[in-house]
RODO-2510 file (C-alpha; in nm, 4 decimals, decimal comma):
residues 223
     n   res          X          Y          Z
     1     m     5,2212     3,0548    -3,1232
     2     s     5,2365     3,3803    -2,9269
     3     s     5,5700     3,5531    -2,8682
     4     r     5,4128     3,8319    -2,6674
     5     r     5,5836     3,9979    -2,3727
     6     l     5,4066     4,0407    -2,0415
     7     l     5,3509     4,3981    -1,9224
     8     i     5,3278     4,4349    -1,5418
     9     l     5,1521     4,7559    -1,4386
    10     r     5,1184     4,7205    -1,0614
    11     p     5,3164     4,9466    -0,8242
    12     e     5,6530     4,8535    -0,6765
    13     p     5,7628     4,6450    -0,4976
    14     g     5,4848     4,4179    -0,6246
    15     a     5,5747     4,4838    -0,9890
    16     s     5,9300     4,3502    -0,9572
    17     a     5,8071     4,0526    -0,7550
    18     t     5,5566     3,9628    -1,0284
    19     v     5,8224     4,0042    -1,2973
    20     e     6,0508     3,7693    -1,1057
    21     r     5,7775     3,5066    -1,0678
    22     a     5,6850     3,5396    -1,4357
    23     r     6,0429     3,4936    -1,5532
    24     a     6,0802     3,1922    -1,3240
    25     i     5,8093     3,0151    -1,5263
    26     g     5,9585     3,1185    -1,8601
    27     i     5,7546     3,4303    -1,9409
    28     d     5,9291     3,7352    -2,0877
    29     a     5,8008     4,0034    -1,8500
    30     f     5,8813     4,3683    -1,7809
    31     a     5,7426     4,6220    -1,5346
    32     v     5,5963     4,9642    -1,6071
    33     p     5,4231     5,0678    -1,2830
    34     l     5,1347     5,3117    -1,3253
    35     f     5,1294     5,4180    -0,9581
    36     t     5,3571     5,4682    -0,6614
    37     i     5,2431     5,3612    -0,3148
    38     e     5,2854     5,6193    -0,0398
    39     p     5,2073     5,6008     0,3342
    40     v     4,9538     5,8456     0,4744
    41     d     4,9177     5,9772     0,8281
    42     w     4,6766     5,7694     1,0316
    43     e     4,5765     5,7179     1,3888
    44     s     4,5530     5,3682     1,5282
    45     p     4,2328     5,2889     1,7163
    46     e     4,2447     5,0868     2,0355
    47     a     4,3242     4,7257     1,9543
    48     s     4,0910     4,6102     2,2317
    49     a     3,7930     4,7313     2,0259
    50     f     3,8557     4,4631     1,7630
    51     d     3,8702     4,0857     1,7313
    52     g     4,1020     4,0773     1,4308
    53     l     4,2851     4,2668     1,1578
    54     l     4,1595     4,2482     0,7983
    55     l     4,4321     4,2935     0,5360
    56     t     4,3600     4,2985     0,1637
    57     s     4,7042     4,4139     0,0471
    58     a     5,0618     4,3729     0,1623
    59     n     5,0945     4,7486     0,1018
    60     a     4,9026     4,8056     0,4250
    61     v     5,1691     4,6202     0,6210
    62     r     5,4536     4,8005     0,4462
    63     c     5,3012     5,1471     0,4906
    64     a     5,1444     5,1293     0,8375
    65     g     5,4679     5,2185     1,0152
    66     e     5,5354     5,2029     1,3873
    67     q     5,1675     5,2180     1,4802
    68     l     5,1290     4,8656     1,3475
    69     g     5,3047     4,7417     1,6603
    70     a     5,0102     4,8421     1,8796
    71     l     4,7889     4,6030     1,6821
    72     r     5,0164     4,2998     1,6931
    73     g     4,7936     4,1208     1,9419
    74     l     4,5207     4,0949     1,6774
    75     r     4,5116     3,7905     1,4526
    76     v     4,5124     3,8639     1,0805
    77     y     4,2534     3,7711     0,8208
    78     a     4,4421     3,8128     0,4935
    79     v     4,3359     3,8160     0,1307
    80     g     4,6103     3,6325    -0,0530
    81     e     4,9157     3,4411     0,0544
    82     r     5,1485     3,7335    -0,0235
    83     t     4,9557     3,9570     0,2150
    84     a     4,9576     3,6844     0,4793
    85     e     5,3322     3,6425     0,4331
    86     a     5,3906     4,0161     0,4818
    87     a     5,1802     4,0125     0,7998
    88     r     5,3604     3,7041     0,9299
    89     d     5,6978     3,8692     0,8659
    90     a     5,5735     4,1700     1,0653
    91     g     5,5060     3,9493     1,3663
    92     f     5,1355     3,8739     1,3290
    93     d     4,9569     3,5436     1,3721
    94     i     4,7399     3,4483     1,0755
    95     a     4,3829     3,3411     1,1514
    96     a     4,2747     3,2793     0,7901
    97     t     4,4020     3,3334     0,4359
    98     g     4,1622     3,3722     0,1463
    99     d     4,2447     3,3177    -0,2194
   100     a     3,9380     3,4537    -0,3985
   101     g     3,8816     3,8106    -0,2813
   102     v     3,7655     3,9780     0,0362
   103     d     3,3982     3,8821     0,0041
   104     r     3,4803     3,5121    -0,0165
   105     l     3,7156     3,5414     0,2800
   106     l     3,4580     3,7169     0,4971
   107     g     3,1987     3,4599     0,3994
   108     s     3,4241     3,1784     0,5206
   109     i     3,5121     3,3074     0,8693
   110     e     3,3313     3,3443     1,1983
   111     s     3,0297     3,5689     1,2218
   112     d     3,0061     3,8710     1,4523
   113     l     3,3778     3,9490     1,4403
   114     r     3,4850     4,3093     1,4802
   115     l     3,7549     4,3610     1,2190
   116     l     3,9903     4,6534     1,1659
   117     h     4,0638     4,6902     0,7946
   118     l     4,3940     4,8665     0,7187
   119     c     4,3639     4,9642     0,3551
   120     g     4,4315     5,2067     0,0728
   121     a     4,2538     5,5344     0,0048
   122     e     4,0786     5,3836    -0,2976
   123     r     3,9125     5,0530    -0,2281
   124     r     3,5992     4,8555    -0,2974
   125     e     3,3981     4,8125     0,0184
   126     p     3,3263     4,4491     0,1064
   127     v     2,9726     4,3247     0,0562
   128     p     2,7949     4,3915     0,3879
   129     g     2,8005     4,0749     0,5951
   130     r     2,7881     3,9468     0,9470
   131     q     3,1161     4,1012     1,0557
   132     e     3,1576     4,4630     1,1634
   133     v     3,4395     4,6054     0,9482
   134     t     3,6047     4,9389     1,0316
   135     a     3,8259     5,0748     0,7533
   136     v     4,1302     5,2910     0,8250
   137     t     4,3379     5,4295     0,5375
   138     v     4,7135     5,3808     0,5771
   139     y     4,8367     5,4310     0,2193
   140     d     4,7482     5,5903    -0,1121
   141     a     4,8468     5,5268    -0,4723
   142     s     4,9679     5,8264    -0,6746
   143     a     4,9556     5,8061    -1,0527
   144     i     5,2881     5,8234    -1,2355
   145     e     5,2371     6,1047    -1,4831
   146     a     5,4060     5,9669    -1,7943
   147     p     5,4985     5,5972    -1,7685
   148     d     5,6888     5,4622    -2,0686
   149     l     5,4321     5,2438    -2,2455
   150     s     5,6131     5,2390    -2,5800
   151     a     5,6467     4,8598    -2,5549
   152     a     5,2762     4,8064    -2,4803
   153     p     5,1618     4,7373    -2,8395
   154     g     5,1559     4,3632    -2,8965
   155     s     5,1953     4,2797    -2,5288
   156     i     4,9802     4,1036    -2,2693
   157     a     4,8946     4,3619    -2,0021
   158     l     4,8202     4,2393    -1,6497
   159     i     4,5590     4,4484    -1,4688
   160     h     4,5768     4,4001    -1,0905
   161     s     4,3035     4,6479    -0,9904
   162     p     4,0130     4,8530    -1,1280
   163     r     4,2168     5,1685    -1,0775
   164     a     4,4992     5,0276    -1,2890
   165     g     4,2462     4,9294    -1,5548
   166     r     4,1078     5,2826    -1,5724
   167     r     4,4546     5,4393    -1,5804
   168     f     4,5831     5,2025    -1,8500
   169     a     4,2771     5,2781    -2,0624
   170     e     4,3404     5,6517    -2,0243
   171     l     4,7020     5,6166    -2,1395
   172     v     4,6635     5,3728    -2,4306
   173     r     4,4783     5,4753    -2,7418
   174     d     4,5824     5,2012    -2,9861
   175     r     4,4396     4,8981    -2,8079
   176     n     4,3669     4,6468    -3,0810
   177     s     4,7021     4,4645    -3,0560
   178     i     4,7017     4,4298    -2,6741
   179     l     4,5675     4,1351    -2,4764
   180     v     4,4461     4,2158    -2,1241
   181     g     4,4642     3,9746    -1,8330
   182     a     4,2533     4,1054    -1,5432
   183     i     4,2578     3,9902    -1,1830
   184     s     3,8818     4,0378    -1,1452
   185     e     3,5684     4,1201    -1,3387
   186     a     3,5741     4,4705    -1,1869
   187     a     3,9310     4,5236    -1,3126
   188     a     3,8313     4,4040    -1,6609
   189     e     3,5278     4,6340    -1,6700
   190     a     3,7420     4,9297    -1,5627
   191     a     3,9798     4,8686    -1,8540
   192     g     3,6930     4,9032    -2,0988
   193     d     3,6776     4,7588    -2,4478
   194     g     3,8685     4,7797    -2,7749
   195     w     4,1450     4,5376    -2,6701
   196     k     4,2405     4,2396    -2,8854
   197     m     4,1217     4,0134    -2,6042
   198     v     4,0227     4,0401    -2,2371
   199     a     4,0546     3,7405    -2,0037
   200     i     3,9777     3,7237    -1,6315
   201     s     4,1649     3,5242    -1,3681
   202     d     3,9752     3,2429    -1,1980
   203     r     4,0759     3,3729    -0,8548
   204     q     4,1961     3,7092    -0,7325
   205     t     4,5614     3,6246    -0,6681
   206     d     4,8847     3,7130    -0,8422
   207     e     4,9587     3,3426    -0,8879
   208     d     4,6325     3,2790    -1,0712
   209     l     4,6800     3,5919    -1,2809
   210     l     5,0239     3,4665    -1,3843
   211     a     4,8740     3,1269    -1,4677
   212     l     4,6284     3,3094    -1,6935
   213     a     4,9176     3,5008    -1,8517
   214     a     5,1008     3,1743    -1,9192
   215     r     4,7947     3,0375    -2,0973
   216     l     4,7687     3,3522    -2,3078
   217     c     5,1398     3,3381    -2,3919
   218     n     5,1129     2,9788    -2,5084
   219     k     4,8064     2,9887    -2,7278
   220     p     4,7640     3,1099    -3,0856
   221     d     4,6790     3,4769    -3,1150
   222     p     4,3039     3,5421    -3,1293
   223     k     4,1858     3,6565    -3,4679
***
C-alpha cells in the first residue's frame, strides 16, 4: 500500500486549511505554496448596475478591502462552499453555491442576470452564456521564486489551478516518482506529462480533491 505524503501547493491561507483537512482524515500532508496572493488596486463600479456578485475564489473576498462594503447589497453566486463561507462571513447573502466549476454554476442560475465578477488577474473566462458577466481584478498571485520542493519525489502533489500546474512542471524535473491529483482537466493539462500518474477530481472543490488524494494514498502504487 502507498505511504506517500501529500504535497499541497496552493497559496496561503488555503494551503494550511487544506493541510488541516487532510490531516483530519488521516493523510500525512505538508504545504509548499508556489504563489503568494496579493491585493491589487481596484475601483468598485456602482452596485446598482448589477443583479449579483460572482465569486470563484475566497481570495477575492479576502483581498477586496473596504470597497467590498459598497457591494454588500448584492447577493452572491459562489463557486464552492469555502468561497460561499467567506462571503457569508463578510456579510453577504448567498443566492447560489456551485460545486462543479463556474460554468456549471452559471448554467444552473437565472438567465439575464448582470453579474459582477471579483477575481484574480489570471483566470479562465466563463463559457459565454445568458448572463452578462463583468470581471474586475482584485488580487494577483506572485510566484515564490525558490519553494523548497526537496520532499516532492515520491509524493502526491495536489494541483488546484492551471497556473499551479504550469509552475510545478517548471520547477520539477524528475517527475516519474510523483503522482498528481488535479482539480480539473485544465489543471492536469497544464501540469503536462511524465508523472507517475495523473488523476482528476470528479468536481472542482477542495473536498473532492482531498477525496481523490485519499484514494491515491490508499491504493497500491501504479506500476
